[in-house]
C-alpha positions as CSV (number, residue, x, y, z in Angstrom):
1,M,47.8,57.6,106.5
2,R,45.6,60.7,106.5
3,D,48.4,63.1,106.7
4,D,52.2,62.8,106.6
5,R,52.4,64.3,110.0
6,Y,51.0,61.1,111.4
7,R,53.8,59.1,109.8
8,R,56.4,61.5,111.3
9,Q,55.0,60.7,114.8
10,L,56.0,57.0,114.5
11,T,59.3,55.9,116.0
12,P,61.7,54.1,113.7
13,Q,60.7,50.8,115.3
14,E,57.0,51.5,115.0
15,L,57.4,52.5,111.3
16,Q,59.2,49.2,110.6
17,V,56.4,47.2,112.3
18,A,53.7,49.2,110.4
19,L,55.3,48.7,107.0
20,T,56.0,45.0,107.6
21,L,52.4,44.2,108.7
22,A,51.0,46.4,105.9
23,E,52.8,44.2,103.4
24,G,50.7,41.3,104.7
25,A,53.0,39.6,107.2
26,T,51.4,38.0,110.3
27,T,52.5,39.1,113.8
28,R,54.8,36.1,114.1
29,E,56.3,36.7,110.6
30,A,56.9,40.3,111.4
31,A,58.5,39.3,114.7
32,A,60.9,37.0,112.9
33,R,61.8,39.5,110.2
34,L,62.5,42.3,112.7
35,Y,64.1,40.1,115.3
36,L,61.4,41.0,117.9
37,S,59.1,38.9,120.0
38,P,55.4,38.7,118.9
39,K,54.5,40.6,122.1
40,T,56.8,43.4,121.2
41,V,55.3,43.6,117.7
42,E,51.8,43.8,119.2
43,Y,53.0,46.5,121.7
44,H,54.3,48.7,118.8
45,L,51.2,47.9,116.7
46,R,48.9,49.4,119.5
47,H,50.9,52.6,119.4
48,V,50.8,52.7,115.6
49,Y,47.0,52.2,115.6
50,D,46.6,55.1,118.1
51,K,48.9,57.5,116.2
52,L,47.5,56.7,112.7
53,E,43.9,56.6,113.9
54,V,43.3,53.2,112.4
55,R,41.7,50.1,114.0
56,T,42.2,47.1,111.6
57,R,45.0,45.6,109.5
58,E,43.1,46.6,106.3
59,E,43.0,50.2,107.4
60,L,46.6,50.1,108.3
61,R,47.5,48.6,104.9
62,A,45.4,51.3,103.1
63,A,47.0,54.1,105.1
64,V,50.6,53.0,104.9
65,M,50.7,51.8,101.4
66,S,49.0,54.9,100.0
67,E,51.8,57.0,101.6
68,T,54.7,54.7,100.6
69,R,53.7,54.2,97.0
70,P,56.1,56.2,94.9
71,Q,54.8,59.0,92.7
72,S,56.4,59.2,89.3
73,S,56.8,62.4,87.4
74,R,59.1,64.2,85.0
75,K,61.3,66.9,86.6
76,A,64.3,69.1,85.8
77,L,66.9,68.3,88.3
78,M,69.6,70.8,89.3
79,F,72.7,70.1,91.4
80,T,75.1,72.9,92.5
81,D,78.5,72.6,94.0
82,L,80.9,75.2,95.5
83,A,84.2,74.8,93.7
84,G,87.4,74.7,95.7
85,S,85.7,74.9,99.1
86,T,88.3,72.8,101.0
87,S,91.3,75.0,100.0
88,L,89.1,78.1,100.5
89,V,88.4,77.2,104.2
90,E,92.2,76.8,104.7
91,V,92.8,80.3,103.3
92,I,90.1,82.3,105.0
93,G,89.5,80.4,108.2
94,D,86.4,78.8,109.8
95,D,84.7,82.0,110.9
96,A,85.0,83.7,107.5
97,W,83.9,80.5,105.8
98,R,80.8,80.2,107.9
99,N,79.8,83.8,107.0
100,L,80.5,83.2,103.3
101,S,78.6,79.9,103.3
102,S,75.6,81.5,105.0
103,W,75.6,84.4,102.6
104,L,75.8,82.0,99.6
105,D,73.1,79.7,100.9
106,N,70.7,82.6,101.4
107,E,71.4,84.0,97.9
108,M,70.9,80.6,96.3
109,R,67.7,79.8,98.1
110,A,66.2,83.2,97.2
111,L,67.0,82.5,93.5
112,F,65.5,79.0,93.7
113,R,62.3,80.5,95.0
114,E,62.2,83.2,92.4
115,N,62.5,80.6,89.6
116,K,60.0,78.2,91.0
117,G,62.6,75.7,92.2
118,R,62.1,73.3,95.2
119,E,65.0,72.5,97.4
120,V,65.2,68.8,97.9
121,D,68.5,68.5,99.7
122,H,71.4,70.6,100.9
123,A,74.5,68.7,101.9
124,G,78.0,70.0,102.3
125,D,78.7,72.7,99.7
126,G,75.9,72.1,97.3
127,F,72.1,72.0,96.7
128,F,69.8,69.6,95.0
129,V,66.8,71.4,93.6
130,D,63.9,70.2,91.3
131,F,61.8,72.2,88.9
132,E,58.6,71.5,87.1
133,S,59.9,73.4,84.1
134,A,63.3,72.9,82.4
135,A,63.3,76.5,81.2
136,D,62.9,77.7,84.8
137,A,65.9,75.5,85.8
138,I,68.1,77.0,83.1
139,D,66.9,80.5,84.0
140,C,67.7,79.9,87.7
141,A,71.2,78.6,86.9
142,V,71.9,81.6,84.6
143,T,70.7,84.0,87.3
144,I,72.9,82.3,89.9
145,Q,76.1,82.7,87.8
146,R,75.2,86.3,86.9
147,R,74.5,87.2,90.5
148,L,77.9,85.8,91.5
149,V,79.9,87.5,88.8
150,S,78.1,90.8,89.6
151,H,79.0,90.4,93.3
152,R,82.6,89.6,92.2
153,R,82.8,92.9,90.2
154,L,81.3,95.0,92.9
155,H,83.0,93.5,96.0
156,G,86.1,91.9,94.6
157,Y,85.2,88.3,95.4
158,A,82.5,85.7,95.1
159,P,82.8,82.0,95.2
160,Q,82.8,79.9,92.1
161,V,79.9,77.5,91.6
162,R,79.4,74.6,89.2
163,I,75.9,73.6,88.1
164,G,74.6,70.5,86.4
165,I,71.0,70.1,85.2
166,H,69.3,67.0,83.8
167,A,65.6,66.2,83.1
168,G,63.9,62.9,83.4
169,E,61.5,60.6,85.3
170,V,61.8,60.5,89.0
171,S,59.8,58.9,91.9
172,G,59.4,59.9,95.5
173,S,57.6,62.2,97.8
174,E,57.8,65.8,99.0
175,S,60.8,65.0,101.1
176,S,62.8,62.8,98.7
177,V,63.4,62.3,95.0
178,R,64.8,59.1,93.5
179,G,65.7,57.6,90.2
180,A,68.5,57.3,87.6
181,S,67.9,60.8,86.5
182,V,69.0,62.1,89.9
183,H,72.3,60.3,89.5
184,R,72.8,61.7,86.0
185,A,72.2,65.3,87.2
186,A,74.6,64.9,90.1
187,R,77.3,63.5,87.8
188,L,76.8,66.3,85.3
189,C,77.4,68.8,88.1
190,A,80.6,67.0,89.1
191,A,81.7,67.1,85.5
192,A,81.1,70.9,85.2
193,Q,83.9,73.4,85.5
194,P,83.7,76.2,88.0
195,D,81.5,79.1,86.9
196,T,79.8,76.9,84.3
197,I,76.4,75.4,83.7
198,L,76.3,71.9,82.2
199,V,72.9,70.8,80.9
200,S,71.8,67.6,79.2
201,R,70.2,67.3,75.8
202,E,66.9,66.3,77.6
203,V,66.9,69.7,79.4
204,L,67.4,71.7,76.3
205,E,64.8,69.8,74.4
206,A,62.3,70.1,77.3
207,A,63.0,73.9,77.4
208,R,62.7,74.1,73.6
209,Q,66.1,75.6,73.2
210,P,68.6,74.7,70.5
211,A,70.9,71.8,71.3
212,V,74.2,73.4,70.2
213,G,77.6,72.6,71.4
214,M,76.5,69.1,72.4
215,R,79.1,66.4,73.2
216,G,79.2,63.1,75.0
217,Y,80.3,63.1,78.7
218,A,81.6,59.9,80.3
219,L,80.1,60.1,83.8
220,K,81.2,58.0,86.7
221,G,78.8,55.1,87.4
222,I,76.8,55.7,84.1
223,K,77.4,53.2,81.3
224,E,76.6,55.3,78.3
225,P,78.0,58.8,77.6
226,L,75.4,61.5,78.4
227,E,75.0,64.2,75.8
228,A,75.3,67.6,77.3
229,A,76.3,71.2,76.5
230,V,77.7,74.2,78.4
231,V,75.3,77.1,78.6
232,D,76.7,80.4,77.6
233,W,75.1,82.2,80.5
234,Q,76.9,85.5,79.8
235,A,75.1,85.7,76.4
236,T,71.8,84.0,77.5
237,V,68.9,86.4,77.9
238,K,66.1,85.4,80.1
239,T,62.8,85.4,78.3
């Protein structure tokens, strides 16, 4: 595929047909796998050829497989979560909650950008952000907590956020990030207390910071305990 925009032009059925044929299946084999008639497969294939600007199965395979081949890299992975959001909605009501949530999202996104973070996903009350640098991830988390405590002092209230950061190999594209490291980062966030930053040993080592206060955390769905420490963000000075 010459550009990811072409792929986004495909319907879900066209994409399935393109991927199946690109893997080497014949028209009849693709029809059987997708529970379609061979004529329907050919119909979708004509549209795929037009949209992707290819003319042969070889060109289709080269285009599709080059886009779908996962790219592996090492990232620092941050998950954030708004603590006590369910009870908070009950207390302040839907309208106030929407205003608060919008304010917090804007503040967080601004800090992600300032610290070279890339938002991967935003679901419910939390964000998933990746960083090329573990140090940038820690700096971002520290800045988030400091910004919230400053707002709390000035205005009387700010929500409590828990943050978990892990570093490791991931695969994916610009729109998705996958791998065991993602699950570890998410579980670290779930294990963190409100107003805290929980980071793994891998993050501290990548950031060349001392691994003090380390202990093993038994995380749901992960066999071995993960060594992590709470960042003393009130004492941490950004360098």
